[in-house]
Gaussian input, Z-matrix of N, CA and C with variables (Angstrom, degrees):
# hf/3-21g

backbone

0 1
 N
 C     1     B1
 C     2     B2     1     A1
 N     3     B3     2     A2     1     D1
 C     4     B4     3     A3     2     D2
 C     5     B5     4     A4     3     D3
 N     6     B6     5     A5     4     D4
 C     7     B7     6     A6     5     D5
 C     8     B8     7     A7     6     D6
 N     9     B9     8     A8     7     D7
 C    10    B10     9     A9     8     D8
 C    11    B11    10    A10     9     D9
 N    12    B12    11    A11    10    D10
 C    13    B13    12    A12    11    D11
 C    14    B14    13    A13    12    D12
 N    15    B15    14    A14    13    D13
 C    16    B16    15    A15    14    D14
 C    17    B17    16    A16    15    D15
 N    18    B18    17    A17    16    D16
 C    19    B19    18    A18    17    D17
 C    20    B20    19    A19    18    D18
 N    21    B21    20    A20    19    D19
 C    22    B22    21    A21    20    D20
 C    23    B23    22    A22    21    D21
 N    24    B24    23    A23    22    D22
 C    25    B25    24    A24    23    D23
 C    26    B26    25    A25    24    D24
 N    27    B27    26    A26    25    D25
 C    28    B28    27    A27    26    D26
 C    29    B29    28    A28    27    D27
 N    30    B30    29    A29    28    D28
 C    31    B31    30    A30    29    D29
 C    32    B32    31    A31    30    D30
 N    33    B33    32    A32    31    D31
 C    34    B34    33    A33    32    D32
 C    35    B35    34    A34    33    D33
 N    36    B36    35    A35    34    D34
 C    37    B37    36    A36    35    D35
 C    38    B38    37    A37    36    D36
 N    39    B39    38    A38    37    D37
 C    40    B40    39    A39    38    D38
 C    41    B41    40    A40    39    D39
 N    42    B42    41    A41    40    D40
 C    43    B43    42    A42    41    D41
 C    44    B44    43    A43    42    D42
 N    45    B45    44    A44    43    D43
 C    46    B46    45    A45    44    D44
 C    47    B47    46    A46    45    D45
 N    48    B48    47    A47    46    D46
 C    49    B49    48    A48    47    D47
 C    50    B50    49    A49    48    D48
 N    51    B51    50    A50    49    D49
 C    52    B52    51    A51    50    D50
 C    53    B53    52    A52    51    D51
 N    54    B54    53    A53    52    D52
 C    55    B55    54    A54    53    D53
 C    56    B56    55    A55    54    D54
 N    57    B57    56    A56    55    D55
 C    58    B58    57    A57    56    D56
 C    59    B59    58    A58    57    D57
 N    60    B60    59    A59    58    D58
 C    61    B61    60    A60    59    D59
 C    62    B62    61    A61    60    D60
 N    63    B63    62    A62    61    D61
 C    64    B64    63    A63    62    D62
 C    65    B65    64    A64    63    D63
 N    66    B66    65    A65    64    D64
 C    67    B67    66    A66    65    D65
 C    68    B68    67    A67    66    D66
 N    69    B69    68    A68    67    D67
 C    70    B70    69    A69    68    D68
 C    71    B71    70    A70    69    D69
 N    72    B72    71    A71    70    D70
 C    73    B73    72    A72    71    D71
 C    74    B74    73    A73    72    D72
 N    75    B75    74    A74    73    D73
 C    76    B76    75    A75    74    D74
 C    77    B77    76    A76    75    D75
 N    78    B78    77    A77    76    D76
 C    79    B79    78    A78    77    D77
 C    80    B80    79    A79    78    D78
 N    81    B81    80    A80    79    D79
 C    82    B82    81    A81    80    D80
 C    83    B83    82    A82    81    D81
 N    84    B84    83    A83    82    D82
 C    85    B85    84    A84    83    D83
 C    86    B86    85    A85    84    D84
 N    87    B87    86    A86    85    D85
 C    88    B88    87    A87    86    D86
 C    89    B89    88    A88    87    D87
 N    90    B90    89    A89    88    D88
 C    91    B91    90    A90    89    D89
 C    92    B92    91    A91    90    D90
 N    93    B93    92    A92    91    D91
 C    94    B94    93    A93    92    D92
 C    95    B95    94    A94    93    D93
 N    96    B96    95    A95    94    D94
 C    97    B97    96    A96    95    D95
 C    98    B98    97    A97    96    D96
 N    99    B99    98    A98    97    D97
 C   100   B100    99    A99    98    D98
 C   101   B101   100   A100    99    D99
 N   102   B102   101   A101   100   D100
 C   103   B103   102   A102   101   D101
 C   104   B104   103   A103   102   D102
 N   105   B105   104   A104   103   D103
 C   106   B106   105   A105   104   D104
 C   107   B107   106   A106   105   D105
 N   108   B108   107   A107   106   D106
 C   109   B109   108   A108   107   D107
 C   110   B110   109   A109   108   D108
 N   111   B111   110   A110   109   D109
 C   112   B112   111   A111   110   D110
 C   113   B113   112   A112   111   D111
 N   114   B114   113   A113   112   D112
 C   115   B115   114   A114   113   D113
 C   116   B116   115   A115   114   D114
 N   117   B117   116   A116   115   D115
 C   118   B118   117   A117   116   D116
 C   119   B119   118   A118   117   D117
 N   120   B120   119   A119   118   D118
 C   121   B121   120   A120   119   D119
 C   122   B122   121   A121   120   D120
 N   123   B123   122   A122   121   D121
 C   124   B124   123   A123   122   D122
 C   125   B125   124   A124   123   D123
 N   126   B126   125   A125   124   D124
 C   127   B127   126   A126   125   D125
 C   128   B128   127   A127   126   D126
 N   129   B129   128   A128   127   D127
 C   130   B130   129   A129   128   D128
 C   131   B131   130   A130   129   D129
 N   132   B132   131   A131   130   D130
 C   133   B133   132   A132   131   D131
 C   134   B134   133   A133   132   D132
 N   135   B135   134   A134   133   D133
 C   136   B136   135   A135   134   D134
 C   137   B137   136   A136   135   D135
 N   138   B138   137   A137   136   D136
 C   139   B139   138   A138   137   D137
 C   140   B140   139   A139   138   D138
 N   141   B141   140   A140   139   D139
 C   142   B142   141   A141   140   D140
 C   143   B143   142   A142   141   D141
 N   144   B144   143   A143   142   D142
 C   145   B145   144   A144   143   D143
 C   146   B146   145   A145   144   D144
 N   147   B147   146   A146   145   D145
 C   148   B148   147   A147   146   D146
 C   149   B149   148   A148   147   D147
 N   150   B150   149   A149   148   D148
 C   151   B151   150   A150   149   D149
 C   152   B152   151   A151   150   D150
 N   153   B153   152   A152   151   D151
 C   154   B154   153   A153   152   D152
 C   155   B155   154   A154   153   D153
 N   156   B156   155   A155   154   D154
 C   157   B157   156   A156   155   D155
 C   158   B158   157   A157   156   D156
 N   159   B159   158   A158   157   D157
 C   160   B160   159   A159   158   D158
 C   161   B161   160   A160   159   D159
 N   162   B162   161   A161   160   D160
 C   163   B163   162   A162   161   D161
 C   164   B164   163   A163   162   D162
 N   165   B165   164   A164   163   D163
 C   166   B166   165   A165   164   D164
 C   167   B167   166   A166   165   D165
 N   168   B168   167   A167   166   D166
 C   169   B169   168   A168   167   D167
 C   170   B170   169   A169   168   D168
 N   171   B171   170   A170   169   D169
 C   172   B172   171   A171   170   D170
 C   173   B173   172   A172   171   D171
 N   174   B174   173   A173   172   D172
 C   175   B175   174   A174   173   D173
 C   176   B176   175   A175   174   D174
 N   177   B177   176   A176   175   D175
 C   178   B178   177   A177   176   D176
 C   179   B179   178   A178   177   D177
 N   180   B180   179   A179   178   D178
 C   181   B181   180   A180   179   D179
 C   182   B182   181   A181   180   D180
 N   183   B183   182   A182   181   D181
 C   184   B184   183   A183   182   D182
 C   185   B185   184   A184   183   D183
 N   186   B186   185   A185   184   D184
 C   187   B187   186   A186   185   D185
 C   188   B188   187   A187   186   D186
 N   189   B189   188   A188   187   D187
 C   190   B190   189   A189   188   D188
 C   191   B191   190   A190   189   D189
 N   192   B192   191   A191   190   D190
 C   193   B193   192   A192   191   D191
 C   194   B194   193   A193   192   D192
 N   195   B195   194   A194   193   D193
 C   196   B196   195   A195   194   D194
 C   197   B197   196   A196   195   D195
 N   198   B198   197   A197   196   D196
 C   199   B199   198   A198   197   D197
 C   200   B200   199   A199   198   D198
 N   201   B201   200   A200   199   D199
 C   202   B202   201   A201   200   D200
 C   203   B203   202   A202   201   D201
 N   204   B204   203   A203   202   D202
 C   205   B205   204   A204   203   D203
 C   206   B206   205   A205   204   D204
 N   207   B207   206   A206   205   D205
 C   208   B208   207   A207   206   D206
 C   209   B209   208   A208   207   D207
 N   210   B210   209   A209   208   D208
 C   211   B211   210   A210   209   D209
 C   212   B212   211   A211   210   D210
 N   213   B213   212   A212   211   D211
 C   214   B214   213   A213   212   D212
 C   215   B215   214   A214   213   D213
 N   216   B216   215   A215   214   D214
 C   217   B217   216   A216   215   D215
 C   218   B218   217   A217   216   D216
 N   219   B219   218   A218   217   D217
 C   220   B220   219   A219   218   D218
 C   221   B221   220   A220   219   D219
 N   222   B222   221   A221   220   D220
 C   223   B223   222   A222   221   D221
 C   224   B224   223   A223   222   D222
 N   225   B225   224   A224   223   D223
 C   226   B226   225   A225   224   D224
 C   227   B227   226   A226   225   D225
 N   228   B228   227   A227   226   D226
 C   229   B229   228   A228   227   D227
 C   230   B230   229   A229   228   D228
 N   231   B231   230   A230   229   D229
 C   232   B232   231   A231   230   D230
 C   233   B233   232   A232   231   D231
 N   234   B234   233   A233   232   D232
 C   235   B235   234   A234   233   D233
 C   236   B236   235   A235   234   D234
 N   237   B237   236   A236   235   D235
 C   238   B238   237   A237   236   D236
 C   239   B239   238   A238   237   D237
 N   240   B240   239   A239   238   D238
 C   241   B241   240   A240   239   D239
 C   242   B242   241   A241   240   D240
 N   243   B243   242   A242   241   D241
 C   244   B244   243   A243   242   D242
 C   245   B245   244   A244   243   D243
 N   246   B246   245   A245   244   D244
 C   247   B247   246   A246   245   D245
 C   248   B248   247   A247   246   D246
 N   249   B249   248   A248   247   D247
 C   250   B250   249   A249   248   D248
 C   251   B251   250   A250   249   D249
 N   252   B252   251   A251   250   D250
 C   253   B253   252   A252   251   D251
 C   254   B254   253   A253   252   D252
 N   255   B255   254   A254   253   D253
 C   256   B256   255   A255   254   D254
 C   257   B257   256   A256   255   D255
 N   258   B258   257   A257   256   D256
 C   259   B259   258   A258   257   D257
 C   260   B260   259   A259   258   D258
 N   261   B261   260   A260   259   D259
 C   262   B262   261   A261   260   D260
 C   263   B263   262   A262   261   D261
 N   264   B264   263   A263   262   D262
 C   265   B265   264   A264   263   D263
 C   266   B266   265   A265   264   D264
 N   267   B267   266   A266   265   D265
 C   268   B268   267   A267   266   D266
 C   269   B269   268   A268   267   D267
 N   270   B270   269   A269   268   D268
 C   271   B271   270   A270   269   D269
 C   272   B272   271   A271   270   D270
 N   273   B273   272   A272   271   D271
 C   274   B274   273   A273   272   D272
 C   275   B275   274   A274   273   D273
 N   276   B276   275   A275   274   D274
 C   277   B277   276   A276   275   D275
 C   278   B278   277   A277   276   D276
 N   279   B279   278   A278   277   D277
 C   280   B280   279   A279   278   D278
 C   281   B281   280   A280   279   D279
 N   282   B282   281   A281   280   D280
 C   283   B283   282   A282   281   D281
 C   284   B284   283   A283   282   D282
 N   285   B285   284   A284   283   D283
 C   286   B286   285   A285   284   D284
 C   287   B287   286   A286   285   D285
 N   288   B288   287   A287   286   D286
 C   289   B289   288   A288   287   D287
 C   290   B290   289   A289   288   D288
 N   291   B291   290   A290   289   D289
 C   292   B292   291   A291   290   D290
 C   293   B293   292   A292   291   D291
 N   294   B294   293   A293   292   D292
 C   295   B295   294   A294   293   D293
 C   296   B296   295   A295   294   D294

   B1=1.4388
   B2=1.5049
   B3=1.3587
   B4=1.4707
   B5=1.5295
   B6=1.3276
   B7=1.4600
   B8=1.5361
   B9=1.3319
   B10=1.4431
   B11=1.5473
   B12=1.3228
   B13=1.4462
   B14=1.5461
   B15=1.3034
   B16=1.4824
   B17=1.5400
   B18=1.3338
   B19=1.4684
   B20=1.5111
   B21=1.3264
   B22=1.5194
   B23=1.5292
   B24=1.3706
   B25=1.4671
   B26=1.5424
   B27=1.3148
   B28=1.4632
   B29=1.5370
   B30=1.3165
   B31=1.4643
   B32=1.5500
   B33=1.3131
   B34=1.4434
   B35=1.5222
   B36=1.3035
   B37=1.4849
   B38=1.5181
   B39=1.3055
   B40=1.4601
   B41=1.5333
   B42=1.3005
   B43=1.4565
   B44=1.4856
   B45=1.3464
   B46=1.4378
   B47=1.5575
   B48=1.3113
   B49=1.4650
   B50=1.5245
   B51=1.3105
   B52=1.4787
   B53=1.5187
   B54=1.3110
   B55=1.4937
   B56=1.4972
   B57=1.3130
   B58=1.4776
   B59=1.5289
   B60=1.3471
   B61=1.4499
   B62=1.5020
   B63=1.3635
   B64=1.4501
   B65=1.5235
   B66=1.3233
   B67=1.4591
   B68=1.5484
   B69=1.2767
   B70=1.4721
   B71=1.5261
   B72=1.3192
   B73=1.5025
   B74=1.5098
   B75=1.3282
   B76=1.4981
   B77=1.4861
   B78=1.3064
   B79=1.4665
   B80=1.5331
   B81=1.3079
   B82=1.4572
   B83=1.5191
   B84=1.3422
   B85=1.4427
   B86=1.5129
   B87=1.3191
   B88=1.4510
   B89=1.5028
   B90=1.3282
   B91=1.4649
   B92=1.5106
   B93=1.3587
   B94=1.4421
   B95=1.5460
   B96=1.2950
   B97=1.4633
   B98=1.5073
   B99=1.3458
   B100=1.4337
   B101=1.5754
   B102=1.3162
   B103=1.4216
   B104=1.5274
   B105=1.2794
   B106=1.4688
   B107=1.5162
   B108=1.3265
   B109=1.4929
   B110=1.5212
   B111=1.3338
   B112=1.4316
   B113=1.5264
   B114=1.3280
   B115=1.4675
   B116=1.4992
   B117=1.3075
   B118=1.4942
   B119=1.5023
   B120=1.3576
   B121=1.4461
   B122=1.5280
   B123=1.3323
   B124=1.4850
   B125=1.5251
   B126=1.3334
   B127=1.4296
   B128=1.5376
   B129=1.3082
   B130=1.4898
   B131=1.5291
   B132=1.3090
   B133=1.4854
   B134=1.5042
   B135=1.3603
   B136=1.4465
   B137=1.5350
   B138=1.3086
   B139=1.4330
   B140=1.5403
   B141=1.3536
   B142=1.4378
   B143=1.5560
   B144=1.3165
   B145=1.4244
   B146=1.5228
   B147=1.3102
   B148=1.4354
   B149=1.5526
   B150=1.2909
   B151=1.4425
   B152=1.5341
   B153=1.3214
   B154=1.4704
   B155=1.5102
   B156=1.3716
   B157=1.4541
   B158=1.5453
   B159=1.3187
   B160=1.4710
   B161=1.5007
   B162=1.3542
   B163=1.4383
   B164=1.5372
   B165=1.3084
   B166=1.4805
   B167=1.5094
   B168=1.3371
   B169=1.4869
   B170=1.5154
   B171=1.3319
   B172=1.4934
   B173=1.5132
   B174=1.3290
   B175=1.4897
   B176=1.5230
   B177=1.3445
   B178=1.4567
   B179=1.4906
   B180=1.3275
   B181=1.4871
   B182=1.5298
   B183=1.3571
   B184=1.4305
   B185=1.5372
   B186=1.3134
   B187=1.4456
   B188=1.5045
   B189=1.3499
   B190=1.4898
   B191=1.5167
   B192=1.3175
   B193=1.4454
   B194=1.5496
   B195=1.2783
   B196=1.4622
   B197=1.5808
   B198=1.2907
   B199=1.4479
   B200=1.5291
   B201=1.3261
   B202=1.4650
   B203=1.4712
   B204=1.3106
   B205=1.4974
   B206=1.5195
   B207=1.3301
   B208=1.4532
   B209=1.5582
   B210=1.3316
   B211=1.4571
   B212=1.5401
   B213=1.3287
   B214=1.4653
   B215=1.5392
   B216=1.3764
   B217=1.4561
   B218=1.5022
   B219=1.3403
   B220=1.4517
   B221=1.5269
   B222=1.3165
   B223=1.4475
   B224=1.5082
   B225=1.3538
   B226=1.4296
   B227=1.5083
   B228=1.3464
   B229=1.4344
   B230=1.5190
   B231=1.3337
   B232=1.4621
   B233=1.4948
   B234=1.3177
   B235=1.4834
   B236=1.4909
   B237=1.3253
   B238=1.5145
   B239=1.4971
   B240=1.3170
   B241=1.4757
   B242=1.5019
   B243=1.3208
   B244=1.4810
   B245=1.5342
   B246=1.3303
   B247=1.4370
   B248=1.5210
   B249=1.3407
   B250=1.4489
   B251=1.5503
   B252=1.2969
   B253=1.4587
   B254=1.5035
   B255=1.2997
   B256=1.4564
   B257=1.5416
   B258=1.3251
   B259=1.4871
   B260=1.5123
   B261=1.3223
   B262=1.4905
   B263=1.5087
   B264=1.3442
   B265=1.4510
   B266=1.5278
   B267=1.3242
   B268=1.4874
   B269=1.5393
   B270=1.3160
   B271=1.4771
   B272=1.5747
   B273=1.3462
   B274=1.4106
   B275=1.5629
   B276=1.3287
   B277=1.4782
   B278=1.4940
   B279=1.3225
   B280=1.4676
   B281=1.5338
   B282=1.2967
   B283=1.4730
   B284=1.4984
   B285=1.2886
   B286=1.5088
   B287=1.4968
   B288=1.3509
   B289=1.4447
   B290=1.5423
   B291=1.3487
   B292=1.4886
   B293=1.5051
   B294=1.3760
   B295=1.4576
   B296=1.4616
   A1=113.51
   A2=116.57
   A3=121.34
   A4=111.10
   A5=117.14
   A6=121.46
   A7=109.78
   A8=117.61
   A9=122.68
   A10=110.49
   A11=117.28
   A12=122.70
   A13=108.46
   A14=117.31
   A15=120.11
   A16=111.70
   A17=115.58
   A18=119.81
   A19=111.10
   A20=115.60
   A21=117.86
   A22=109.77
   A23=115.95
   A24=121.65
   A25=109.65
   A26=115.98
   A27=119.14
   A28=111.62
   A29=116.75
   A30=119.96
   A31=110.54
   A32=115.28
   A33=118.30
   A34=111.29
   A35=115.72
   A36=119.69
   A37=112.16
   A38=116.76
   A39=122.49
   A40=111.31
   A41=117.37
   A42=121.55
   A43=109.53
   A44=119.54
   A45=121.23
   A46=111.00
   A47=116.88
   A48=119.88
   A49=111.35
   A50=115.74
   A51=119.72
   A52=112.16
   A53=115.66
   A54=119.99
   A55=111.99
   A56=117.79
   A57=122.58
   A58=110.97
   A59=116.07
   A60=119.40
   A61=111.73
   A62=117.66
   A63=121.36
   A64=111.16
   A65=117.11
   A66=120.59
   A67=109.70
   A68=117.49
   A69=120.30
   A70=111.38
   A71=116.98
   A72=120.73
   A73=109.91
   A74=116.71
   A75=119.57
   A76=112.18
   A77=117.21
   A78=121.44
   A79=109.83
   A80=117.88
   A81=119.60
   A82=113.59
   A83=116.25
   A84=120.77
   A85=111.44
   A86=117.15
   A87=120.19
   A88=112.62
   A89=116.05
   A90=120.53
   A91=111.25
   A92=117.43
   A93=121.17
   A94=108.94
   A95=119.27
   A96=121.71
   A97=110.84
   A98=120.07
   A99=122.74
   A100=110.48
   A101=118.13
   A102=122.66
   A103=108.95
   A104=116.53
   A105=117.58
   A106=111.43
   A107=113.77
   A108=121.81
   A109=106.89
   A110=116.06
   A111=123.25
   A112=111.37
   A113=119.52
   A114=120.54
   A115=113.08
   A116=118.64
   A117=120.52
   A118=111.12
   A119=118.07
   A120=121.93
   A121=108.77
   A122=119.77
   A123=120.24
   A124=113.48
   A125=117.26
   A126=119.97
   A127=110.09
   A128=116.73
   A129=119.83
   A130=109.04
   A131=116.66
   A132=119.56
   A133=112.38
   A134=117.79
   A135=121.39
   A136=109.07
   A137=119.19
   A138=122.24
   A139=108.56
   A140=117.67
   A141=118.93
   A142=110.95
   A143=118.12
   A144=122.26
   A145=112.80
   A146=117.55
   A147=123.50
   A148=110.00
   A149=118.46
   A150=119.05
   A151=115.23
   A152=116.78
   A153=121.63
   A154=114.51
   A155=121.02
   A156=118.04
   A157=113.18
   A158=117.84
   A159=119.31
   A160=113.48
   A161=117.01
   A162=118.95
   A163=110.88
   A164=118.03
   A165=121.98
   A166=110.26
   A167=118.72
   A168=121.01
   A169=109.97
   A170=115.00
   A171=117.51
   A172=111.62
   A173=116.77
   A174=119.26
   A175=111.97
   A176=116.89
   A177=119.14
   A178=112.37
   A179=114.96
   A180=120.36
   A181=110.76
   A182=117.21
   A183=122.27
   A184=109.66
   A185=117.69
   A186=118.84
   A187=113.97
   A188=114.82
   A189=121.09
   A190=109.96
   A191=117.40
   A192=120.84
   A193=110.67
   A194=115.69
   A195=121.70
   A196=110.68
   A197=113.82
   A198=118.22
   A199=115.82
   A200=114.78
   A201=120.19
   A202=115.11
   A203=119.19
   A204=122.62
   A205=107.85
   A206=113.85
   A207=121.98
   A208=107.03
   A209=115.13
   A210=118.40
   A211=112.97
   A212=116.85
   A213=119.12
   A214=113.45
   A215=120.63
   A216=116.59
   A217=114.26
   A218=117.03
   A219=120.70
   A220=110.94
   A221=118.30
   A222=123.08
   A223=110.68
   A224=115.38
   A225=119.36
   A226=113.83
   A227=116.90
   A228=120.11
   A229=112.20
   A230=118.30
   A231=122.28
   A232=110.28
   A233=118.35
   A234=122.42
   A235=110.93
   A236=117.00
   A237=120.05
   A238=109.12
   A239=117.54
   A240=118.94
   A241=111.84
   A242=116.72
   A243=120.43
   A244=109.74
   A245=116.48
   A246=118.90
   A247=113.44
   A248=116.11
   A249=121.51
   A250=109.24
   A251=117.52
   A252=118.68
   A253=112.86
   A254=119.57
   A255=121.60
   A256=112.19
   A257=116.55
   A258=120.68
   A259=111.45
   A260=116.60
   A261=119.00
   A262=113.46
   A263=119.33
   A264=119.64
   A265=114.57
   A266=114.76
   A267=120.43
   A268=109.44
   A269=115.61
   A270=119.95
   A271=111.22
   A272=116.37
   A273=117.81
   A274=112.55
   A275=115.06
   A276=116.80
   A277=110.05
   A278=118.29
   A279=120.80
   A280=111.92
   A281=117.49
   A282=121.98
   A283=111.96
   A284=116.87
   A285=119.48
   A286=111.74
   A287=117.56
   A288=118.66
   A289=111.66
   A290=115.24
   A291=118.64
   A292=112.72
   A293=113.81
   A294=117.83
   A295=116.24
   D1=-28.70
   D2=-179.89
   D3=-63.88
   D4=-29.28
   D5=178.66
   D6=-61.98
   D7=-48.54
   D8=179.88
   D9=-64.99
   D10=-36.79
   D11=177.63
   D12=-63.62
   D13=-46.76
   D14=179.44
   D15=-64.26
   D16=-35.23
   D17=178.22
   D18=-64.96
   D19=-43.65
   D20=-179.67
   D21=-65.64
   D22=-40.74
   D23=178.62
   D24=-60.55
   D25=-44.65
   D26=179.19
   D27=-65.45
   D28=-37.23
   D29=177.41
   D30=-63.91
   D31=-40.24
   D32=179.10
   D33=-63.26
   D34=-40.85
   D35=177.20
   D36=-64.83
   D37=-41.44
   D38=179.03
   D39=-65.34
   D40=-42.47
   D41=177.29
   D42=-63.88
   D43=-43.81
   D44=178.34
   D45=-61.13
   D46=-40.20
   D47=-179.87
   D48=-66.52
   D49=-44.12
   D50=-179.40
   D51=-64.01
   D52=-44.44
   D53=178.31
   D54=-65.33
   D55=-37.76
   D56=176.61
   D57=-64.67
   D58=-42.88
   D59=178.20
   D60=-65.87
   D61=-36.98
   D62=179.66
   D63=-65.84
   D64=-36.17
   D65=175.20
   D66=-59.92
   D67=-44.04
   D68=179.86
   D69=-66.88
   D70=-34.23
   D71=174.69
   D72=-63.90
   D73=-42.34
   D74=177.85
   D75=-64.01
   D76=-40.30
   D77=175.52
   D78=-63.39
   D79=-42.31
   D80=175.76
   D81=-62.10
   D82=-36.45
   D83=175.44
   D84=-62.71
   D85=-41.69
   D86=177.82
   D87=-63.16
   D88=-42.00
   D89=178.65
   D90=-66.05
   D91=-40.81
   D92=179.69
   D93=-65.08
   D94=-33.56
   D95=-179.75
   D96=-69.34
   D97=-24.69
   D98=-177.82
   D99=-80.81
   D100=-30.48
   D101=-179.24
   D102=-103.78
   D103=160.24
   D104=178.75
   D105=-91.30
   D106=80.41
   D107=-177.27
   D108=-80.82
   D109=153.39
   D110=176.91
   D111=-66.96
   D112=115.13
   D113=-177.37
   D114=-67.20
   D115=-12.00
   D116=-179.77
   D117=-96.06
   D118=-2.38
   D119=175.54
   D120=-63.29
   D121=132.75
   D122=-178.06
   D123=-60.36
   D124=-36.57
   D125=-178.31
   D126=-69.65
   D127=-40.30
   D128=178.57
   D129=-66.31
   D130=-42.74
   D131=177.22
   D132=-60.76
   D133=-41.15
   D134=178.54
   D135=-63.12
   D136=-45.27
   D137=-176.23
   D138=-62.47
   D139=-42.66
   D140=-178.87
   D141=-69.06
   D142=-40.55
   D143=-178.23
   D144=-65.67
   D145=-34.52
   D146=-178.50
   D147=-78.24
   D148=-35.83
   D149=-173.47
   D150=-95.56
   D151=-28.30
   D152=-173.79
   D153=-57.28
   D154=-42.36
   D155=-177.90
   D156=-56.46
   D157=-45.78
   D158=179.68
   D159=-73.84
   D160=-37.96
   D161=-179.49
   D162=-67.93
   D163=-35.42
   D164=179.07
   D165=-65.34
   D166=-36.11
   D167=177.83
   D168=-66.62
   D169=-40.46
   D170=178.44
   D171=-68.49
   D172=-36.02
   D173=179.82
   D174=-66.09
   D175=-26.95
   D176=176.48
   D177=-65.53
   D178=-34.79
   D179=-176.96
   D180=-87.86
   D181=-43.19
   D182=-179.10
   D183=-111.89
   D184=101.49
   D185=-179.63
   D186=-66.97
   D187=161.48
   D188=175.15
   D189=-65.24
   D190=132.36
   D191=-179.19
   D192=-79.63
   D193=170.83
   D194=179.21
   D195=-55.49
   D196=140.95
   D197=-176.03
   D198=89.77
   D199=1.09
   D200=177.79
   D201=76.19
   D202=23.60
   D203=179.75
   D204=-84.26
   D205=124.15
   D206=-178.25
   D207=-104.97
   D208=114.15
   D209=-179.67
   D210=-96.50
   D211=6.91
   D212=-177.66
   D213=-64.89
   D214=-37.13
   D215=174.90
   D216=-63.32
   D217=-39.82
   D218=179.84
   D219=-65.85
   D220=-38.88
   D221=177.74
   D222=-63.18
   D223=-46.00
   D224=179.11
   D225=-64.25
   D226=-38.16
   D227=176.57
   D228=-64.53
   D229=-41.02
   D230=175.35
   D231=-61.42
   D232=-42.60
   D233=178.90
   D234=-62.44
   D235=-41.83
   D236=-179.89
   D237=-69.20
   D238=-38.00
   D239=176.91
   D240=-63.37
   D241=-36.90
   D242=175.58
   D243=-63.29
   D244=-46.97
   D245=-179.73
   D246=-62.33
   D247=-37.73
   D248=177.98
   D249=-64.76
   D250=-40.82
   D251=-177.92
   D252=-80.72
   D253=-9.63
   D254=178.65
   D255=-106.04
   D256=-51.50
   D257=-174.05
   D258=-70.99
   D259=-49.09
   D260=-173.90
   D261=-62.92
   D262=-49.28
   D263=176.32
   D264=-61.96
   D265=-34.28
   D266=179.14
   D267=-64.57
   D268=-45.79
   D269=178.91
   D270=-65.42
   D271=-41.79
   D272=179.08
   D273=-65.66
   D274=-37.76
   D275=177.41
   D276=-68.71
   D277=-38.35
   D278=175.60
   D279=-60.89
   D280=-40.19
   D281=177.25
   D282=-65.70
   D283=-37.83
   D284=176.45
   D285=-68.98
   D286=-36.69
   D287=-177.71
   D288=-73.07
   D289=-31.36
   D290=177.12
   D291=-71.32
   D292=-44.51
   D293=-172.63
   D294=-82.68

């Protein structure tokens, strides 16, 4: 049973790492949108391709406010922070209760 407990604990750590990295990618996307970065740069293209699907869904629900302010990155970061604070501890507690 300890193997399954270790697996769940490792999954919790991996999910936490992935969600944390995605937050930094979203922050990078916001910074890139403020400066005039080369849209053909592979890093810029990667950042846009990774973040645009989720940000576009949020933009459909929450339109851009007056002045061109886009709150979708902030909303997505808050949602990811909620997931990190809910899913990761839940999985870690489940792993402790099993093992």
